[in-house]
N, C-alpha and C positions, 0 to 999 in steps of 0.2 A: 610339146611347145604349141602355144595357142594364142588366141586373142580373146579377151574378156571385156564385157561392158555391162552397164546397168543404169536404170533410171529409178529414182525413188522420190515420190511426193511425200516427204517426211514431215511436213508441217500441216498441210490442210487435207490430206487424204483424197485429193482430187485424182481423177483418172490419169494414167499415163498414156501417151500416144504410142501404142505398140508398133505401129508401122515405122516409127522413128527407131525403135530397137532393131528392126530388120535392116534399116539403112546404116546404122552404126556397125552392125556385124558385116554387112556387105563391104563397107569401107576398109575392113581388115581381112578380107578374104585371103590375102597372101599369107597371113599369119596362120591360117588354118583351112587349107583347101580340102581336107578329107571329110569333114563333117561339120554340121552346125546345129544349134539348138537354142530354144527359148523357154523360159518359164515365167509365168505371171502370177501375182499373189494379191490377195486383199488384206490390207492392214488397217484397223484391227479386223480380226476374223480368221477363219480357217480355210478360206477358199484358195485354191491354186490350180493351175493348169499348165501342163507341159506340152509343147508343140514344136514341130519342125517346119511345117508348111506355112509360108507367109500368108496364105489365104485365110488362115485362122486368126489373123490380126483383126478381122472385123469384130467389133464389140458384140455384135448380135450372136457370135459364137460362144460367148461367155455367159455363165449363169451366176456371175458375181461381178463386182466392180474392182478391176485390178488397178492398184496404185503403186505397185512395185514390180519390176521386171528385170530379169537377168538374161544376158545373151552370151553366146559362146561360139567361137570358131576353132575347130580342132585340127591339129597336125598330129597324127597318130605316131607315137613313139613306143609306148609300153601298153600291152594288152590292146591289140588292134580290133578286138571283137566289139560288137554293138554294146556290150556291157560297160564300155568305157565312155559312152555318150554323156555329154554334159549339156546343160546343168545337171548335176547329180545330187541325189538326196540320200538321207539315211532311210531305214526301213519304214518309218511311219510318216515321212514327209515333213518333219518338223525342222530339219536342218538341210540347207541347200548350199551348193558351192558352184562357182564358176572359177576355174583355176588355170593358170599358165605357169609352166615350169617343170622342174624335176626335183623330187625328193630322193636323194641317193641312198638314204638309209630306210627307205619305206618298207623293205622286206623285214628288217629287224623290228621296226615299230609295229608292223602288222602282226608279227608273232606275239609281241608283248600284248597288243590289244586283244588278240584272239584268246590269250590266256586269261584275260579279264572278262571274257564272255561276249565280246563283240562278234557279230556275224557279217561275213563279207560275201558279196555277190559278184565281185570282179577281182582282177589281179592288178588293179591300178594303184598308183600312188595317190590319185585323187580321192579314192574312197578311204585311204589311210588318214588323210587330213580330216575328213568328215568325222571318223570315229575318234581320232585324237582330240578333236574339238569337243565331242561328246564327253570324253573322259576327263580332259584337263582344262576345258574352256579356253580362253584367250592365251593362257600360259602354254598351250600346245605348241606355239610358235617357237619356243625355246628348244623343242625336241627335234626340229627339222634341220637336216644337213642338206643344203641344196640351193637352187635358185628358184624364186617363185614370186608371183603376184597373184593374189586371190581375193575373192569376195565371198563371204559366208553370210547367209541369211538365217538367223535363229528366230523361228516363228514363235517359240514359247516366250522368249524374252523381248520379242519385237526389236531385235538388234541386228543392224547391218555392220559387218566387221570386214574391213579391208586391211591387207597387210602386204608389205614388200620385203624381199629378202635383205639380209644384213648388209651386203656390199653394194646393192643396187644393180645387180646383173639384169634383172627383168624390170621393165618400166611399168608405171601405173600413174595415170593422170585423173584429176577430178576437177569439177567446177560446181558451184552453186548457181543455178540459173532460176531466178525467182524462188519458188518454194521447193525446187527439185535439187537433189544431189545426183549429178551425172558423172559417171566414171568410165574409163576405158584403158586398154593397153596402149592406144595411140591417140594422139591429139585429133587426127582427122576424123575419128569417130565422134568425138564431142562436137566437132564443127558441123556435124549434120543437124544439130539441134536448130530448129528454125528461129528460136528466140535468142540465140547467142549472137551477140554483135562482135564482129571481127575487128576489134580495136587493137592496134599494135601497142605492146608494152615497151615504151621507150627506155625505161630503166633496163630492161632485158637487152635491148639493142646496144645500150652503152656498155653493158658487161660482155656482150657478144664480141664487140670489137677488141676488148682486152683479152678474152679467153679463146676467141674464134668459135666458141659455142655459147649457148645460153645456160648459165649456171642454175641448178636447182635451188630452191623450189620454184623459181620463176619459170615462166615459159614466154615465148614471144607474143602470146595472146593475153591481153589483160583479162583476168578472171579465171584462167585455167592454171592449175598448179600441178606440180609433180609431187607425189608422196615421196618423201625423202627415204634413202636407204636406211634399213633398220628401224623403220617407223610403222605404226599402224594407225588406222582411222576407225573410229566407232561412231555410228549414227544411231542414237537411241533417245527416246523421249523428246523428240524435236530438236536435239542438239547434235552438232558435229564437233568431235574433239580428235586431236591427233596427239600422239606421244611416241617417244623413242623407247624401243625395247632392247636395243643393242648398240654399242658404239665400238669403233675401232680401238683395240687395246693399245696402250703405249708402254714402252719399256719402264719397268720399275727397278729401282736400286735394290739389288740383291747380290748374294755371294756369287761371284763368277765361277762358272764350271769349266772343266777342261774342254779344249777345242773338240775333242772326239765326241763329247756329249752332244754338242750342237750339230756336228756333221752327221753323226749316226741318227740322231733324232730327226733331222731334216730329211735325210734319205728315206727313213721309214715312213714318215708322214707323206712324202711325195709318192712313194709306191702305193700306199693305201688310198690316197686321194685319187690318183689316176685310175687305179683298179675300180674304185667305186663309180667313177665317171664313165665307165665302159658299159654300164647296164643299158640295154636297148633291145627292142624287138625289130629294129630296122637297121640297114647297113650304116656303118659309121667310119669316119676317117679322121684326118688331121690336116691343118694348115702347116706348111713347112717352109721356113725362110732360110734355114741353115744357121741361124743364130743360136745362142745358148738356150733361150727359153723354149722355142718351138722344138729344137732338137731334143731337149730333155723330155718333153711330153711324148714325142715320137719314140724315144728310146724306152721309156717306161711302158708305153703301150705295147711295144714289140715284145717286152718281157712278159706281159700279162696275157697277150692274145695268142691263139693257136694258128692264126693265119697272118699273112703279111698285112701290115697296116696300109691302108690306102692314103697316100699323101698327095697334097695339091700345092702347086706354086704357080705364080704368074711372073712374067718378065716383059721387057720392053724391046722395041725394035732396034735396028742399027743406029748408032750414034748416041744411044741413051743407056749404055752398058753400066754407067755409074749407079743406076737405080735398079739394075737387073740382078736379082738374087738367085736366079736359077742355077748357076754354077755351084754356089755354096749348098743350095738345097739338094741338088742332084748328088753331090758328094756324100752328104749325110744319108740320103735315101739309099744309095748303093751300100753304104756301111751297114745299115740295118736291114737291107733286103726288102724295102717297102715296095708296094705297088704304086709307083710314082707317076704323076700326071702333071703336065705343064701346059701353059697357055700364054700366048703373047698378046699384049694390049697395046694399041696405038693411040696417039692423041686424038685421031679422028673418031675412035670408038667412044672415048669419053665425051667429046664434043657432041656427038650424036645423042648420047644418053643423058645429057645434062638435065633436060626437063624431068625425066624419070627420077634421076638422082635427087633433084631438089624436092620433088614430090615425096620421095622416100625419107628425106631428112626431116620434113615437117617443120623444122625451125631453121633459121640461118645457122649453117654449120660449115665453116671453112676448113674442115678436117681433111686429112688424106683420104682418098676414096678407093684404094686397091681392094679393100674387103668386099666391096660390091661385086667386083669381078671374080675374085677367088671363090666367093660364096656361090655366085651364078655357075661357075665352072664345077665346083665340088658337088653341087646339087644334082648334076647329071649322073653321079655315081652313088652318092650317099645322102642320107637325110639328117645325119648328125655329124658334127665335126668338133674336134678339140683344138684348142690353140694355146699359146703361151702367154696370153695377155695377163698383166698384173704383176709379173715378176719384178719389173723395174721399180714399181712403187714399194714393193716389199723389201727389196734388197739394195736400194739406193743405186739404181742403174742409170740415172740421167746425168747429163753434163752439169746441170745446176747443183747436183749433190757434190760433184768434184769441185765446182766453183766455190762453194762455201769453204772447202778445205784449202783451196788455193788462196782465197781471200785472207785467211789467217796469216799466211806468209807474205802476201802482197802488201798488207797493211804495215808490215815492218820495213818496207822499202821507203827511203826518204821521199817526202812529198814532191820535191822538185823533179826527181827522176820519174815519179809516177806521172807528173804532168807532161813531161817530154814524151814518155811512152804513149800516153793517151792521144797526144797530137799526132804521132806517127800512125797509130792504129786507125784513127778517124779518117786518114787520107787513103787508106787501103780501098781499092775498088771492090764492088760486090761481085758475086759469081752466080750465074744462072745455071751452073752445071751440077748443082747438088752438093757442093762442098760448103759445109756449114761453118768451117773454121773461122773465116773472117767475121761473119755475123756474130758468132759466139764470143770471140775476143772483144769485139766492139761492145757487145752487151756487158761483158765482164768489166771493162774499164769504166763504162758509164755508171756502174754500181759503186765506184770508189767514193768513199765518204758518206754513203747512205747508211741508214739504219738497216738492221738485218731484215726487217719486214720490207722495207723499200727495195733492198737488194733482191729479195725473192720476187717482188713484183717486176723489177727491171729485167731480170733474167727469164722470168716465166711468161710474162704477158707480151702481147703483140703491139697493139696501140697503147702506148704509155699515156699517162695523164697529160704530159706535156704535148704529145702529138694530138690528143683529143682537143686540147685547148686551141690548137690551130685549125683543126678539122671542123669543129661543130659550129653551126649557126647559133646565134644568140637565142632564138626561140627554142631550139632543141635543148640548149643548156638549161634554160629556165624551167623546162618541163621535168627535169630529172629530180628524183627524190633522194638518191643516195649515190655513193661512189664505190668503185671496185676495191680500193684500198681498205675502206672500212669493213667491207665484207670479208676480205682476207684476214684482217686483224681479228675479227670475231672468231674465226676458226683457230688462229694462233693462240688467242687468249683462252679458248675453250679447252685446248689440249693441256693436260696436266703433266706432260713429260718434263723431266728436270733439265734436259739438255736440248738446245735449239735444233740440232740436226734431227732429233726424233720428232720435233714439232713439224719440221719440213715434210717428213714422210707422212705424218698425220694429215697435213693440209693437202698434200698431193692426193691422198686417198679419199679426201672429202670433196675435192674439186676436180682435178684433172681426170682422175680415174672414172667416177660415175658420170660426170658431165660430158666428157669427150670420149674416152676409149670405150666404155661399156655401152653408152647410149648409141654411139656410132656402130659398134659391133652388132648390137641387137637389131638396129634398123637395117643395116646392109645385109645381114644374114637372113632376117625374116622377110625382106623384100623378095627373096627367092625361096621361101618356105624351107629354110635350113635352120636346124637348131644348132647353135654354137655354144659349146661348153668351155668353161675357164677353170681348170683344176687348181691353178695357183691361187684362186680366190675362194677356195673352200674355207669356211670360217675356222675350222679346226687348225688348218695350216697357218692361217693368218694369226691366230692366237698363239701358236707355238713360236712363230717368227718374232712376235713381239717380245719374247723373252731373250732373244739373241742380242748381245751388246752391239751398239751401232758400229764400233770400230771393226767388227767382224763382217759387217755388210759393206762398208767402205773402208778398206784397209790401205792406208796410205792414199794412193790415187787409183787403187784397183777396185772397181765397182763389182758388186755381187760376189764379194770374196768368199763368203761362207757357202754360197750356192755352187761356186766353182769347186770348192773343196769337197762338198758333198757329192758332186757328180763326177769327180776326177776319174774314177775307174769305169764310169758308165759311158762317157762321151769321148770320142777321139780328140786328141790334143789340139788339132787345128781349129776346132770349133771355138776354143777359148781365145784364140788369137784373131778372130774375125772382128774388125772394128765395129763399134756401135753405129747402127744405121736404122733410121726409122722406116716403117713400112709405108712408103710414099711414092708419088709420081713426080716427075720434074715440072711442077706447076710453073715455076719461074721461067723456065725455058719455053714452055708451051705458050704462056701468056705473052712472052716477048717475041715469039717466032710464029706460032701457028694460029693464035687466037687474038691477034691484034684487032680484028674487026669486031669480035665479040666484046672485047674490053672497050673499044671505041663507042659501040652502041650503048652498052649498059652504063658507062661512066661518062657519057657525053655531057656537055654543059647543060643541055636541055633536060636530060634525064636527072641529073643531080639537082638542078634547081626545082624541077617538078616535085621531087621527093621532099625537098625542104629541110633535110637534116644537116647537110654539109656545105662548106664553102668550096665552091668549084676551084678557085685558084690553088688551094692546097691539094685538092685531088689531082689537078693538072701537074703540080710540082712533084707529087709522088710518082706519077706516070712518067714524067720526063726523067727523073732520077733513075727509075727502073729501066726504061727503054735505053738510056745511054749507058747503063751498067756502071754508073758511078756509085749507086747504092743498090743493094738487093732488097727490094720491097715486095718480093713475090707473095709473102704471107698477107701483107696489108692490102695489096691490090686484089688478090683473090678473095679476101674477106669482103671487100666492097662490092666486087662482082657478084658474089653469092648473095649478099644482102639484097641487091637490086633484083636478081632473078627470083629470089624467094618472094619478094613483094609482088612480082608479076604473077607468080603461081598461086599464092595463098591470100593475097590482099586485094590486088586490083581486080 
């Protein structure tokens, strides 16, 4: 796991500022503390030079005029020898790579390439990518099972080739600054460019308030883009083009097979995927919450490993047991005999670390933050960790999936009774104690009478369009170029599934999964130089799950039904009865109790008016409702606090 970056004067062949390359790599040191390297090239021409010492950045040290440069920060996972140093080239220096990720089938691909005559000098998956590109060109990307983001320079064709893995597990950002293409694993590396103007992307802020994260390909900075999952970028002949090479498969109408076919197939796929994710030359472990997903990963790891799995959980102090998963995790750890470790986090710890957290987020992100602490804790023992992320999107594990099933029945209730029920629900007080039931029921009844797309937005988003209408200043509204509902509709329309529930899963995996869960998981783990692996998102497993009928994912009101059936003999029964609970902290309680001064400072009338985005009377109304516990606006208040703190760190 690493950080990559590069600068290419692709139009005018002017010199690149190589000292900038060093600053870009330094900004990502946490992604690769073990090694770093740089390579500079002359295009057109055959000159190139590889160097580690930044003193070599003086142009007087070059006997050619570099206008392309690649940088790399390395976190050693496979083949820790100097042979794994990057940027890496083929034998004659015509193909170079800077690469971040893991290719889990690299040993098999390596054997295939050796049989075709390719010579290897290392035991790395990095070199496998180089020779795969030599053999198959850009189509090599279809051969890789794994998570990755890489840049390949093909000197013979004068082509720069960037690619990101199918599901978006690893990030990759790019910007065109003047005549230069600048790219990196993190935004903060691109921000080192002296000619880049830090202008806030207001459309991204609008979508952030809906999703609590900035959706790709937007970023919070105007002019910086995220390369979408399953996409590649090619820069050749003075042109930059992007295209999709893989998409999330959707269920096709086909002859239904027996239940045993799906359960056995799913179990075999899970066993193979987890086994492949254990390849490592450094210690590895797993995050464990005690829920179905993380317990399944730990169970399969225990089957495949010869020593106890190192597992890690975090909990909270007295009075916040509702959010503490240590008891459930400890029970599962004891069942499988893991080497289990626990840590307690207090609200004061998070308050102290907020500046570092905001810096690690890079963009406004009002997502739960426990991964920061479990990653920090796990890194004391291991360099690689597996987690259960992705199963909810594959197997319909969220309340909104149940909501659509309930809506089919609710729509049959006479409308007068629905109105009475809605009035009763709206009068229910909010809860700061982590009980989501009231909030979910209120969201559900507010979706009554809406289209399926509008219902999805009502249940999934945080600031609704109606709330934004009361929140935004007129100047902010006039600056916006699009709206969130249109973006969601684009994804729904793009999905070719015949049934709406399958469209919901598709949109979840296009929006919530990469924009929130994967982005956040990568940032929080790499902030501590920890590689986080997500076996549920191996594309082979994703493609198999797409063949499973939806009613075996959500069976009645039972979420993840087919996963439960496949794991029935592997996991203890009590795991299946644990209520669904997100990996989160009691932000509503902390905002209301411990952090009132923080909220008061960041969302004061002066601060809100200075920023110029929002109407202070509505902000004050949100705070009054939240503090009085008449409504639970913890998500909305936290989103506004994070947005202001992000401006202070990255803009002001």
